[in-house]
N, C-alpha and C positions, 0 to 999 in steps of 0.2 A: 328669738330663733336665729336672727342674723348674727347677733353677738356670739352665740354658741358656735355657729357655723364658722365664724372668723377665728375663734379660738382653736377650733379643731384644725383648720387649715394651717394656722401658725405652728401648732404642734407637729403637724406632718412636715412642714418646711424645716422647722428646727431639727427634727429627728433626721431628715434626709441630709441637711447641712452638717449635722454633727457626725453622721456616719461617713460622709465624704471627707470631712476634716480628719476623722480617725484613720481612714484608709491612707490619706496623704501622709499623716504622721508616721504610720507604720512603714510605708515605702521609704520615706526619707530616713527614718531610723535604721532601716535595713541597709540602705546605701551608705550611711555614715559608718555603721559598724563594720562593713566590709572593708573599709579603708583604715581601720584601727587595729591595734594588736591586742584588743581585749579578748581574752579566752577564759573559759571556765571549765575546769577538769573536775568532774564529779565522780570519777572512778575511785574504787576503794584504795588502790595503791598508787593513785595519781600516775597512771600508765602513760598519759599523753603530756606529762609535764617534766621539765628538767629539774633535777634535784638541786638543793642548795649548794652542794659541793661543786657541781658543774658550773653553776652561775658564778660562783666565786672565782673559779679558774678562768672563765670567759671574761670576767670583769678585769682580771689582772693581765690579760693578753697584751703583749706588745707587738708581736709579729703577726701580720695577717695570714690567714690560712685559707688555701683554696681546696675544696673537697670535690673530687670528681667521682660521680656515681655512674658506674658502667653497669647497665642492666638491659638484658635482651627483651625489652618490652614487647616488641613486635613478633616474637616467636609464637607460632600457633600452638605448640604443644608444651607450654610451660607447666610444670607441676603446680598443683593448686596451693600447696603450702608455701612454695616459693613466691607465688603471686601475692599472697597475703603478707608474707614477711617483707617483701620488697616495698610494699606500700607503707608498712609500719616504719621501715628504715627511711623512706622518703619523707614521711610526716615528721619523724624525729629530726632529720636534717634541717627541715624548715624551722623547727624550734631553735636549733643551734644558730641558724642564720639570723633569726629574729633577735635572739638574746646576745648575739655577737656584736651588734651595733656597728655593722659595716666591716668588721674584721674577719668575718667568715663568709665566704662566697661559695655557694653550692652550684655545681654544674652537672647536668645529667646528659648521658650519652646512651644511644641505642646502637650497640655494635652489631650491625647486621653482617651477614657473611660477605667477605671480600670488600668491606667498606673501610674508609679511613678510620672510623671509630674503632673497628675491630683491630686494625693495625696498632693504634695508639694503646688500646687495652693490653695487647700483647707486649708492647714496649714497656708499659708500666708494671708488668708482672701480674696482671689480673688473670687468674687461671680459668680457662673454660671448662665446663663440666659437660661431658658427652651424654646425650640421651639415647634410649634404646633405638630411636629412629635414625641415629647417626648425626643428629644436629648438635651444635655446640651452643651452650647457654653461658652467658656471662652475668655474674652478679657479684660485684666487688667495689671497693672504695680505694681511692688514692688521695693522700693528703700531701700538700706541698706548702712549704714555708721557706722563702729565700732559696738556699741551696740544699735544703733538707727535704727528704721524701720518705713517707711511710705508706704502707698499704695493708688492706685486708683482702687477701687473694680471693677468697670465696666467702660470701655471707652465709653462715650456717644457721638455719632456723633453730637448732638445738641450743644456740647461745643467745637466745632471745633475752633471757634475764640479764645477760652481761653486755647487751648492746650499748647502753649508755656508757658503761665503764670502758668498753673497748674504744669507743670514739673519743671520750674525754681524755683517756690516758694518752692516746696518740697526739691529741691537740696540745696537751701539756708538755709532752716530750719534745714537740717541735719548737717550743718556746726557748729551749736551752739546748745547746749543742753537746753539753756534757751530761753524762749519766752519773747518778750517785753510785758510790761504791759500797758493795757488801763483801766482806771477807768471811770465809767459811772455814771453821776449824772442825774437823770430824775424823772419826776412825772408820767411817763407813764409806763405801765407794759411790758417793752420790754424784760424782762427776763422770761416772762411767769407768770402765776398765778394759784393758787390752786382753785378748784371749790368752789363756794360760794352757799350753798344750799338755802340761803335766796333770791338769785338773779336768781335761776333756771338754773345755769350753767350746761353744760354737764359734765358727770362724769370724763372725762379725763382732765378737766381744760383747760387752755389756753397755747399753745406752745410759746416758745420764738420767738420773731420776727426774720425773716430770716436773716437780716443783722447782728444780734448778733451771730447767729449760724455760719455765714460765717467768722466773725472776730475771733471767737474762734479757727478756723482752723490755724490761723497764730499768734494770740496773746493770752496772758492770760488776760481775761476780767473779771473785778470784779465790782459789783455795790457799790455805795456810797449813802446812804440814804440822802435826802435833809435836814433831821434834824441833821445830823452829824455836828461836829465842826472842823474837821481837815481832811487832805489828807494823813494821815500817814499809810503806806509809800508812798512817792511821786511817782506817776506813770510816765511812759515814755510819755504818752499822756493822756490828760483829755478830755473826750467827754461829752458835756453837751447838753441834749435834753429836750426841753420845760421846762426850770427851772421855778418852782413856789414855793413861800413861802420858799425860802432857808434860813437856819439859818444864821444870820449875821456873826457868827463866821466862817461858811463855805465859805461865800462870801469873807471874809477877807483872808481865806486860799487860795482861788483861785487867788485872787489878788497878794498875796505874791509868790505864785507858779509861776505865769507868770513873775514877776519881777526877780525871781531867775533863769530864763531860761527855765521854763516849757512851754509846747505847748498845745494849746487849740483848739478843734474843737467844735463849738457851733451851735446849731439849735434853734432859737427863733421864736416864731409863734404868729402873731396877731390874729389868728382865728384858734384854734386847733379843727379841725373837728373830729379827732379820739378820742379825750378826751370826747367829747359830746356823741359819739356813744357808747363808752365803759362804760360810766356812765349811759347809757340807758335813756338819756334825750336829744334826738336829736332836740327837739323843743326849747330848751333853748340856749341862746347865749353862744358859747364856750368861756372859759376864755382864755386870752392871757398870754404869758410868762411874767415873772417878772425878768428882768435882766438889767434894764436901767442903774444902777449905774456902773456896770463893762463895759457895752458897751460904755458909755460916756468916761471912762478912756482909752479905746482903740481907741478913736476918731471916734465913730460910733453913729448914731442916727437911731432909728426905731420908727415910729409912731404906737403904739400898737392898735390904733383904726381903721386903714385903711389897705386895701388889694389892690393888683394889679389886674387890668383887662386889658387883652391884646386881641384886636380884631384880630390881625394877627396870634396869636398862641393859638387859642381856642382849646378846647377838646370836642368831641362829647360825651355826657353823657345822661343818662335817666333822664328826668325831673320829676317833681312832679306829672304830669298827666300820667306818664308811657310812654310818647313818647320821641324819641331822640331829643336832642337840642344841639346847639353849645354854650358851656359855656365859656365866656372870662375869668372867674376867676379860671378856671382849665387850667393852662398854660402848653401847650406842647411845651417845648423849643426845637428848631431845631438847626442844626449845626452852622449856621452863628452867633448865639448869645452866643456861648461859646468862652472863651478867648483861642485863638489858640497858644499863646506864653507861657502859663503857663502849666507845666507838669501835673497839676491836671485835667485840663479841655480840653487840646489840642486835645485829641482823642475821646471825647464824641460826640455822634450823636443825641441823643434825651433824654429828661428827662420830667417827669410829676410833676408839682407842684400844688396841689389843695389848693387854698386860701392862697397864699403867700403874704408876706409884701415886703417892699422896704427899703434897707439900704442906708444911706447917710453918707458922710464924714462930720464930724462936723468941724466947723471953729476953728481956733486958734491952730492947731497942724501941725507938719511937718512929720507925719507918712506917710509911703508909702502905698497908698490906691490903690489896684489892683482889679478891677471887674473880677470875674470868670464866672458868668452867669448873663445874662441880659434879659429884655423883649425887644420887638420891639419898634420902635418909636411910633407906634400906640397903646399906652398903657396909662393908667390913674390910679391914686390912688382914692379910694372911701371908704366911711364908710363900715366897715365889715358887719354890720347888713343888708345892701342892698342885700347881696348874699342870705339871707334866703327867699327873696321874688321872687326869680327865675331869669331866664336869661333876660326876657323882662325888669324887673326893673333895672337890671345891665346896659342894653343898654340905657335905658332912662336917667340914671344918668351919663353916660359916657361923659367925657370931656377930649380929648387926651392931654397928657402932652407935646407931641412933642419931646420927648427925651427918650432914653433908661433908664429904671429903674433897679437898681441893686438887683438881687435876692440872690447872693452869692458873697462874697468879701474875699480877703486876705489882712490883715493889718500887716505891718512890721515896727518896730521901737523900740526905747528905751522908753517904756511906763512909765508913772508916776502912782503912787498909786491912787486908788479911795478912800482911807481912809487916808486923810491928817492928821486927828486927832489921828491916831494910831489904835491899835487893839480895836474893840468893847468889852465892858465888859459884861460878862455873870454872874457876881456875885459869881463865883466859885473860891476857892483858888487853886493856881497852885503849887503843891507840888514839882514836878520834874522840876528843873531849866533848864535842858537840853532838855526838850520837845519842839516840834515845836511851842507850844503856847507861849513859852518864848524866841523864836528866835528873833534876832535883827529885828526891823521894817525897811523894805525897802521902801524908798520913790520914787526911780527911778531905772530902770533896768540898771545894769552895762553893759550888752551886749544887742544888738538888739534881740527882740523876735518876734515870728510870731503867729498870730491867724487867723483861718478861720471861718467866721460866715455866716450862711445861714438863710434867713428870712422865713423859713418854717420847720415844724417838721413832718407834715402829710406825706410827700413824702417818709419817711422811713418805713411807715406801709406797710405790705405785699401786700395788694390789688393794690397798686399803681406802682408796678414794677415786681411782680412775680406771676405766676400761678402755683398752686400746684396740682399734681395728683398722684394717687397711682397706681403703676405698679409692679407686681410680689412681692407684700408684702412690698414694700418700697415706700417712698414718693419721687416723682420726681418733681423738681422745674424748671420751664421755665422762665427765666428772659427776659422780653420783652422790657426793655429800660435800660438806663445807670444810674439810680438812685443809684444802688448798686455800680457800678464802680466808681462813684464820691466819695462815702464815702470811698471805699477801697483805691482809689488814694490819698485822703486827709490824711488818716491814715498812709499810707506808707511814704508819704512825710514828715509829721510832726514827725513821729517816726524815721526818718532817713533811711528808706529803699527805697530810690529814684531809685535804679537800676531797680526795677520791674515795674516802671511806664510805660515804653514804650511797655510793653507786653500786655496791656489791650485790645486793639482793633485791633487785627490783621485782615487782609483781609480775605475774604471767597474764597474758591475754586470755588464757584458757580459764574458764569459770566452771568448775565441776558442779554437778548437781548433788550437793551434799545430802539433801533429804532422800533423794533416790538411792544414793549409795548406802545410807543408813538402813533403808528398807531392805535392800539386798543383803546387807550384813545380818540383819535380824532373821531373815528367811534362811540364810546360809547356816546360822546357828541352829535353827530348828531342823534343817536338813541334816546337819552333822549328828544331831541327837538321834534322829531316825536311822541314819546310816550306822551309828554305833550299836543301836538296838538290833539291827539286822545282822551285823557281824557277830554279836554275842549269841543270838539265837542260832546262827549257823554253827558256831563253835560247839554250842550245847548239843545240837542235833548230831554233829560229827562224833562227839564223845559217846552219845547213845548208840550210834551205828557201830562204833568200835567195840562197845561192850557186847552188843548183839553178835558181832562177828566172832568174838572170843567164845560165845556160848554155842556156836554151831558145831555140829559133828563133822567128821571127815568127809562124809558123803554129801555135805551141803556146801562145800568150798566154792562151787561155781554157780550156786543158785541163791536167790534172795529168799529169805524166810518171810512169812506173812507179816511178822512184826516189823521187819525192815521195810517192806513195801508200805505199811501203814505210816511208819515214821517218815519215809521219803515223801509220801503224798502230803503228810501233815506239814513238812518243811516247805514244800512247794507252795502250799496254800498260804502259809505264813509269809513267804517271800512275796507272793502276789499281792497280799493285803498291804504289806509295807510299801511296795512299789506304788500302789494306788495312793497311799498316804503321801509319798514323796511327790507324786504328780500333783496332788492337791496343794501341797506347800508351794510348788512352783506356780501353780495356777493362781493361788492367793497373792503370791509375789507380783505377778503380772497385773493382777486386778488392782492391787494397792498403787502400783506405779501409774496405771492407766487412770485411776481416780485422781491421783495427784496431778497428772497432766491435764485432765479435764478441768480441774479447779483453776490451774494456771491459765488455761486458755480463756476461761470465763472472766477471770480477773483482768487479763490483758485486753480482751476485746470490749468488755462492757463497763469495767470500773470507771475508767476516765470519762467516757460519755455520760455516765450516770452522775459523776461528781459535777461535771459542767452543767448538766441539766438541773441538778439540785441547787447549784449556786445561782443559776438563772431564775429559778422559781423563788428562791429566797429574796433575790434582788427585786424581782417583779412585785412580790408582796410588800416589800419595803417601800417601793415607789408608789404603789397604790395607796397604802396607808398615809404616806406623806402628802399625796394629792388630795385625799379626803379631808385631811386636817386643814389644808388651805381653803 
């Protein structure tokens, strides 16, 4: 008995000692981990982690960057969404500071009214946002590196997905005092236009297109007139948008620029809708781009008389009669039809192409032809003029091609010149023998070159990807698809800034209840069926009433006949029954959602404790069997 009692006491002491040791280990481990940079991000889109591109840029940093975060934390009436977003920004900045290895320093300031912090925020250009109570709220970032300074005047929660991109782009820009240059050749007024009193323009004229304004934040962007004869100085990237009536000398300069290693992003259009609208001749057939000679040299063909119609990727627009209609020639490209292996298009979700053409690889060349954006298999090429007759005409002329058509492609290879006969003559003497006009004629590229070509130009016009509104005296832009992202990705890739590509389409902190939405969608389908049934019965009853009206005699014009009374009562009863059925559908919808919510609560509350208890029971049984064997 004494021996058993001693063993029992030893077990108790060992158990107590083991528990104490375990608690000490947990405390020490917690203290140790608090001083380390070990972090684990288990979110689906790695929302709390910096992307590979950002880490590469931070690793290559030479100049230290100070980031000043001005945020009115102590304000009592802060909007709830701003509070959440500001905390996300602060968490993200901490990740930058950790990954920057001492080259990024984060400073936080609370600019209270009439404080030194508020004065500094105003000096740096952080814009205050007034509240309905008359208070001013600051939420902005200032970046400093040596004598350079950049800022985000107001942190906009709607740009949550672009937060990492905005910060990393500024940090990279501060590492170099010089911006890369993009030259733009276009026949469209993308740089804005002065008011034309003969055309009745508004006094303020026309603003630059939004994509130009966005590119200017990262690059030096300059226009080249189509009548010019050279590309002097050669840009880092040449952007060509709806080229028309280009000077042959300029076409030759483009050809030689590519053969010398230059990079081109071209947008050619078989049906330029924007041009017709801006020339105030919407009823005339829009002119197509004129770029066939250079496209052929790059191994591409584009039928300038045909556009793509896609029955699976239509866009709902307002038709000529003012009613909404689903237009197959306004193509809303969805995620499955983007090239997921190319960094330019891999993260795009949706784009809108109004009246686009199709690019084909020409025969007889070995260039690498890579589609970036395509139509669905249920698409067809048709004459561009058919679109002017409306959606029904498009559907009547539709004959599916049975394959995907290419809306945007990347071509890579050692291109050959489009001017085998040499430089076109302009009849002007060349006095300067060292000028680009007298440079040696290149017949083939020494190194492989890359061009990206898109068979549409309209998609870069503001109405097709951005909604603008005025708020507190400034213009706010809400980008609603990836048209701009595609252009930015292409420019960054072709200009050599590939590290920023992976920052484009981060996930959102909003996690929608997809199952709940599916339940709602199914119930709505049932509701629409009932609604259609009600409308059809109403129309049938109205026709019967009209027939009874025609059968009345002249003395009955102001009275209802017994038959009419019966029909009306019958219709009212039918309508009442259908309304009851509609209420039942809505009731079942709520019941389905409530049942789902109850299941989720049960899982969240009881599942984990049950799993822990089950694990404890299994472990206890295991220990007991092990003790019995001893």
